[in-house]
N, C-alpha and C positions, 0 to 999 in steps of 0.2 A: 508580082509585086508581094507576094506572101513570102517570099523566100528568106531565110536568114543570107545577109551579104557579107559575111566575112571572110576577112582574105587574111586572118591571123596566121592560119596554119600554113602559109607559104613558106616554101624551103627558103632558109636563111642562105643571102647569097652576098659574096665578097664584092658589090657593084661597084665600089669605089675606083676598082682597078679592074673593071668589066674587060677593056680590051686585052690588057697582060693575062687577066685569068682565060679568056678564050682561047689566046695563043697557048697558054700552057696547057689548057685541057686538050687542045688537038694535039700538040706533042707528046702528051702522055697517051691520048689514043692511038698515034703512031707507033709510040714504044710497045704498047699491049699487043698491037696486031703483030708488030715484027718478031716479039716474043714466041706470040702464038705460032704464027708460020715457022718460027724456028723449031718450036715442040714438037710440030707436025712432022718435019723432016728428019728429028732425032737430034739426040744431044752431040754437041761439038765441042772439043776441047779448044778454048782461044788461044791464039799463038803467044799472048801475054796479057798480065794483069793491066798494064799499060794501056795495050789496043782497047780493052773492054773500058776503061775510065775515059779515054779520048771519045768514045763513041757516046756514051752516056752524056759528059759534056757536051758534045756537039747538039743531042736532043734537047737542051735547054730547059731540062723538066723543073716544075716549080713545087716545091713541097710546104705543107704549113709548116708556120715557124712555133712548134707545139714545144720545142725543145727550151724556149725562153721562158715557160709558164711556170716551171718547178721554183726558178730564179727571182719570182715576184709573189710575194704573199696574196693569197685571196685574189689568184689572176682568173681573168674572165675575157672574153670577146664579147662586146657590146655591138648591139644593131638596132636600128631605129626603122619605125615604117613609115613610109613615103606613100603618097598618092590616096591615102583614105579608102573610099569604096570604089573608086574608079577602075577601069580596065588596066592601068597602069599602076596599081598598087603592087608594092614589092617592099621587101626588107632590104635594106642597104647595109654596109658594115660601117658604124660610126667610130669604133676603135678597135685595130686588130688584137691589141694587147693593152691592158688595163687592169685595176683592181677595185675592189669594193670594200668599204668597211661600214660598220653600225656604230655610232658613237652618240653620246647622251648632250644635249643641248636644250637651251630655252630659246634660241632662236634659230630663224631659218635662212635670213639672209645673210651670208659672209663673203669677205673676198675670196676669190679663186686660190691665192697662194696662203690664204690663212690654214693653219693646221687645226685638224679636229681635235679638241681636247674634251675629255668627258667632265661633265659638270654634274657633280652630285646635289643639286638643287632639288627640292620638292618639286618645283614646277618644270622640271626639265622633262624632256622627252627623247625615245629613241628615234635616230633617222638612218635612212641608208644614204650612203653618199657612194657615186662610182665614177669613179675619174675624176673631171672636173665640170662634167656636163649634167651629172645629177645629183640632186640634193632634196631628199623627198621626206617627210614623216611617215614611219611605218604605222599604215591605217587601212581598214576597209576602202577608203577610198582608191587605195593603189589598185585593186582588183588584182591583186596578184595571181597568176595561174601556173602551175607546175606541172612540166612534161617529165616525168622521171626517166622514160626511156632515151629520149634526146638529151638528158643533162642540160636543161633549158628551164628558163622561168621569163613570162612576159608579165608586164605590169605597166602601169600608167603613172606618167611623171611629167605634166605640160608636154606630151606627146605620148606615144606608146613604143615601148623598147622592149629588147629582150637581150637576155645574158645566156650565153654559151660557157658551160663548165669545160675544164680540161680533163676532170675525171670524175666518176661517179660519186668517189668521196667528198671531192670540193662541192659536189652537187648538195650531197646531203648535210654538209656541214653548214651550207650557206640556209638551207630550209629551216634547219633545227634552230639556228639562231634567230632567222626570222620570225619563226612560230615565237620564241621567248620573247622576242621583241615587242611583237603584236600584243601579247597577253599582258606584258608589263604598263603599255601604253593604254591599253584598254581599261583595265581593272585597277591600276596604279600598284600592284603587288607584284615582288619579284616571281618569275617563272619556275617557281619549286613545287614538286610532289603536296607538300602541305598547304601552300596557297592554293594550289588547282582544286583541292577537295572542300577547302573553305570558300571558294567563289561558286562550284558547282554543287557540292553536298557528296556525301558519299554514294547515295543512289544514280547520281549522274556521271559518274565517273568516266563512264563511256562517251559521255560529251566531250571532255579533255583526252580520252585515249580513244579515238575511233577503232584503232584496229583491235580493242579489247572488248567492244561492245558486241552485243548479242543481237545480230541480223535477223534472228529467226522469224520474228514477227512479219518482217517486210518480205520474206520467203511466203510464208503463210497467207499472207494478203494478195500475193500474185496468184496462189491457187485458187483462193477462195473468188476473186475477181473472175477466174476463166470458168469456175461454177456458176456464176452469177446469173440469173434470169438476163440480167439488163446486158448481158455480154453475148447475146445470140450474133448480133452482128460484131464481127472481131474487128478490134481495133489495127488498122492496116498501117504499116512500116512507111508505106507511100503515099501518105495522104499529102493532099496539096492545098493550099487556099485560093479560090476563086472568086473575084468581086462580081456582086450580082448588079448591084446598082449603088449611087452615091446621088443624094439629091441636096440642095441647099436646105438649111432650116430657116425659121422665122425667128429673128433677133439672135441674140447671142445667148448658146446654150451653155449653163452653168451645171446641171446635172441629169441624170438620164434614169428613169423610173421605167423598167420593163414590167410588161403584164404578161400573165402565163394566160391570160383569156384573148379577149379581140384586139386590145387597145395596150398601146404603151405611151410613155409621154417623155418630151422634152422638157425640161424647165429651164427658161431662160430668165433674162433681166427683167423682162417686162412682161412675162404673161407664160400660160403654159400651152404647147402645142401638140395635137392629138394626132398619133399616128397609129396605123393599121400593121397586126401581126399577119405576117403570112410564113409559110414554109422556107421561102427564101430570103428572109429578113424583113424589116420595116419600112413602109412608105406612108407619106403624109395623105391626110383625110381632108386637108384644107381647114380643119376647124381649129381656131386659135383663140384663147381668152386671156385678154389683157387684163393685168392686175389693175389699172386706174381706171378701168372703165364703170368702177361702181361697185364691182365685185367683191371688194373688201369693204366690210361694214367698220365704221370708225377710221380717226384718222392718225392711231399711234406711229411712231417711228419704225417699231417692228414690222408693221405692215406695209412699210414702202421700202423696206429694204429686201434685196434680192434673196430668196430662199437658196440654203447651201444643200439643205438634205429633203428628198422628198421620199416620203412612205405609204407605200398604197395600203388599203386597209378596207373591210367589209365587202370582201368578193369584187375588189378593184373598182367599187363605186365612189370611196372615198379617198381621201389623199392627205395625209399630214405634211404640213411646210414647215421647214425650220429655218430661221434667219439668223444669223450673230447679231449681237448687240453692236459689236464694233468692228472695222474694218480689220480684218486678218486676224481675228479672234473666234474660236469655234464656240464659245460659250454664250447661252440665251435665256432668257428669264420665261420663255413660253413659245408657242407656236401656235399655226392656225390649221383649222380642219376646211379641206375645200371638198364640196359635193362635185364630182365629175358629172354626174346626169344633169345637171342644173345649171353648172358653171359658175356656181357662186362660191365664196369662202361663207362658210354657214355660223363658224364663231371663231373667237381667239382665245385660247386656253393659257392658263399660269401654271406655272410651276409652284408649288407652295407646300411647306412641312411644318407643320404645328404652328400655323399661322404666320410663317416666315418665308418670305419669297427666297427662292435657290436658283440656281441655275443647273443646265445641263449642256453638256458638248456634243451627245450624240442619242439618237433613238434608233431603235430597230424592232423587229416584230417578234411577237412572241415565240414563234418557231419558223422554220425554213417555210412551211405551206400556211402559214396564218392570214397572210393576205387574202387567200381564196375563201376563207370562212366569213360568211355573211352575216353572222353574228357577234363577230368579234369587237371587243369593247377596251381591251387592254392593250398595252405594249412598253417594251422595255424602254429604261432610260440609265443614262451614264453620265457619269461627271467625274472629276480629277480623284475624289475619293468617295464617290456614291456608286451603289448599283441597284438598281429600283425597277418595279413594275408599276406603271402608272393606269388608271381606272378613268373612262370617259363618263362613268356612271355615279349618282350619289350613293352615300352607303347603304341607302334602304334598297338599291339595285336598280331605282326607276332613273330614266335617262333624264338629264336635266335641260331646261328651258333654255333651249338654245337663243330665242327669240329676246332672252333678257338683255338688258340695258347694259349691265354689269358683266364684266369678264368672269366667265366660272373658272372655277379652279379646280384641276386635276386632282384625284384623291391618290393619296400614297398608299397603294395597295399590299404590296410588299417589298422588302428589299435591307438594305443596310449600308448607315454611314459611317466609314471608317475613320478612325480619329486621325490617321494621318500617313503620308508614307506610299500610298499604293499607286498614285500617279497614272490612273487608268487613262487610257489613250482612244481605245477603241473597242468595240465585242461584236458577236454575231451569235445566232441560235442555231441549235440542231433541229432535227425534224420532230423530237420529242420534247423540245423546250430547254434543254440544257443549254448551258451560257459559257462560250469562251470569252475571255477578257485578255488584251494584249496593254503592256505597260510603258512608261517611259525608259525603265530601267533594262527593257529588253523580254522581263518576265512575261509567262503566259499562265493563266490561270483558268481551272475548269471548275464550273459549279453546276451542281445538279440541279434537277428540277424541282427538287425540294428544299433547297436552303440556297441563299446568297449572302450567309453570313461567312461561312468558312469554304476556302477552296477545297474540292477533294484531291486536286494536284495542281501543282504549281511549277512550271517547268522552269529553270534558271535561264537567264538572258545568255546572250552571247556577245551584250557589249553593246549594239545598238538599239534605240528605240523601236517599238513596233508601232507603225503608224497606221497600220490595217490589218485585220484579222479576218480570215473565212474558215468554214468547218465544213465538212460533208454533212450529208442529211444524216447518215447512220452514226455520225458521232467520232467516227474511227481516224479520220485525218482532219488536221488542222494546218492552214497556210498561214504563216505571217508576213508581213511585208517591213521591210527597214529600206532606207536609203539606198542601200547598195547590193542587197541581195533578198531573196525571199529565203523563208525557213519552213521546210516540211516535215512536221512531227505526227509521228503514228502512236495513237492513243491506247491500241490493243495490249493485253496483258493477261498472264493466266494466274489466277488466284491459287491459295493454299489449298482449295479445295479442287483444283484442275479447270475451271471454269474460267472462259475466255471473257473479259470484261473491258471496258474503256475507262479511261482516267478520271471520267464525267461521273461513274458510278462507284468508284472505288479506288483505295491508294493503290497506288502501282507497285510499291516496294522497290526493290533494285533490279527488277528484270525490266530497265528501260532501255529501250533501244537508242542508238545514236540518231539525230536527225540528218536530215539531207538538205543540201543548200542548192539554190537555184541560182545562177548568176549570168549576167552578161558577160562574153570573153572581153579582154581590155580593149581590144581595138572598137567593137562595138559600144562599149562604154563610152569611149573618146568620142566616137561618132553621134553619140547621142544627145552632145552638146552640154553647156553649162547648165540647166535645168536637166541633167541624167539622172534624177532621182526615181527609184521605182515608186509607183503609188497602185493602191486599190488592186492588189491580187485577190484573184478568186476562181473557184473552181467555176466548172459549168454546172448548170442549174438542172437538179433532180428534186423532185418532191413525191416520192414513190418508195415505200420499202423493197428492196431487192435490186435495185436499178444502182449503177457505180458511175459517178463523174468520172469522163473521160480525158478532159483538158484543162489546164491550168492558163489564165492569162492575167496580165500585168501590162502598166503602162510605163513608158519611159519616156518623157518629152514627147517626140513625135513619132515614137516606135510605139507599137502594140505587140507584145512579146509573148508567143503560145508554145506550151511545153504538153508536151504529150503523156497524160497522167500514169498510164502503165509503164512507159519507157522509164520516167523518174524511178519507180518503185524497182525495176528491175536490176538487182545488184549485180549480174555480170554485163551490164551495159558498158560499151565501149567507154564513155567518159569517165567512168569507175576506176579504170586500170590504170596502175603507176602512178596514183594520186598521193598526196600527203594530206594527212589531217581528214577532217569530215567531208564525207564524199558530195562532190559538186557538180551538177549537170550543166553542161554548156549546149545540149542540144534542142535547139527552139527553131521556129520560125519568126520572122520579123515583117510587120505590116508597116509600111513607112508613109505617115502622111505630110501634107505640105505645112501643117499648123500642129502646135503642141495639142495632144489629145486630152479633152476631158476624162471620157471614161470610155473603156473595151469592157463588154460584157457578153457572154452566151446567152440565146434566149432559152426559155424553157426546152426541156426536153421533149415535148409533145411535138414541137416544131421540127423537129428532126425527121427526113425523109428515107425512103428505103436506099437510095444510093449515097447517102452520107451517114459517116457513124456519129456525127454531133448536129444540133442544131444549129442556127446562122450565128455568126460573131457580129456583133453591132459595135461599130467604133463612132464616137461623136467629139469631133471637134467644135471651136464655137461657132462656126459656122455651117458646118456640114455634117451630114450622118450617111455613114456607109454601112451595108451590109455585106459579109462575106460567107461562102458555104466551104467546109471541109470536105473536099471530094476526093476520089481515087483516080489517079494517073490512069489512061486509058492506054 
């Protein structure tokens, strides 16, 4: 259940004429055997050229018609994948000889016999057309995967397709043109050197030219990981996933709040279910708190809506519940503080600045381990153009009277309200309280523990909005989620004094390595269904210096997808061989569930056991919660 089930790497077969092909293969094998026997007997001079020709004709040998290729511009062989992930899955030939073209258009639907004409309009975009069967906008949604050694590309376009090129040069010409079209469709600029510098900045030119990027920090990271005290148990290449148990949840699960102590919590439509933490996963305790049983004081609309975000605080004895004001919108004007020990909501808080109500779209702990602090009274807040820290105490440091009939106001403790244009979407904190923020334009900004006003480092976007972001405890690695791929960034650099720092502590200059992408191969992306967007990618969970996160996990529809962190960082990994552009890792394991997954998260590192290099993985669907262990095959 835990293995990736891709069949995309099956051999491309001309199965539209399987019977004839089989006959040809047999004849070809017979011919080879006769030639071999002849060679063993020694050379013989044929009676005549006519005799040889007659014998060859009698064998009915079939050869690939590659001789036609040079006579057709942009010639390719087109294959389509059939059978999904069933045992009968295979590639079959769609067209033995066809051609592709890139053209600009402002419409996708045209008649098959209509000629492609470049339209130089501002609202036009590049499309790829292959024969009469494929017409698709050049975009990340194509999930294009290149196979340099095989002169082949795979992609999604209302199905899963593969194109085989007749020469290495043909393959390279296609990839170069596709890359240029992707750049122009993404950023709206022609793919020139000047425009690439304009988009990425001169310090990040390695993002546009990965082959020229400095990858030494990735190599250094691999060495430091092996020396890390947390790596005493080696990461095994033959890890496997084993389901420990699955049980039904009470009500529809909306979010998952994992604890590092005794309990975790499933937040549902009508209440909170308390579950027990074990070394093999989480299991229900039978304790359930309903939202409509009087635990909410007051009758505001906010109190009656389903919480979208749950944040543990005060040594996991309290929980902040954040509910959206409007269906489908993340923004809210306040939140509720839930006392876990009494099972009651003890207050409803309002977000306010300078006497004016404001909104927040996300909240986070001050640092990776802040939920374990029994005295914690502050937390982070994020809105479109705001980054701040809220304090649940009054300005004199005294705890407010939570029994007051009036809704208490959170104090704006620290932060900055940007004038416009930041379009913040998500954020996360490191072990020391530094903050990483992802934006709608794809940028990822790093803020130090001392200032929320100006980012120390701002990584350029790759064209897709960042919908979720996570960071390792030590702040050295950032994982950004987009709809179609994950982006892994190394923040380490060497300053002018030769000291190693992270981008949270100083400006990285021009020694910035290229990121690595984590993707689904085209077939798995297609099989994930219409709701095949990546969500909530995150590292496994450590809160101790010297320990390194071991895995990364993300949700895609009914898939939970797991990558080995060390394998992703290994520059010599087979995934990266013969690739074009940014290095993309396709080596992952998939857990398939019967329903769309709400969240997939690793439990705290303390729940790892001796025969497993990782704490259990918890997967929640609306009606069930499952726990998996990563173990070694015997």
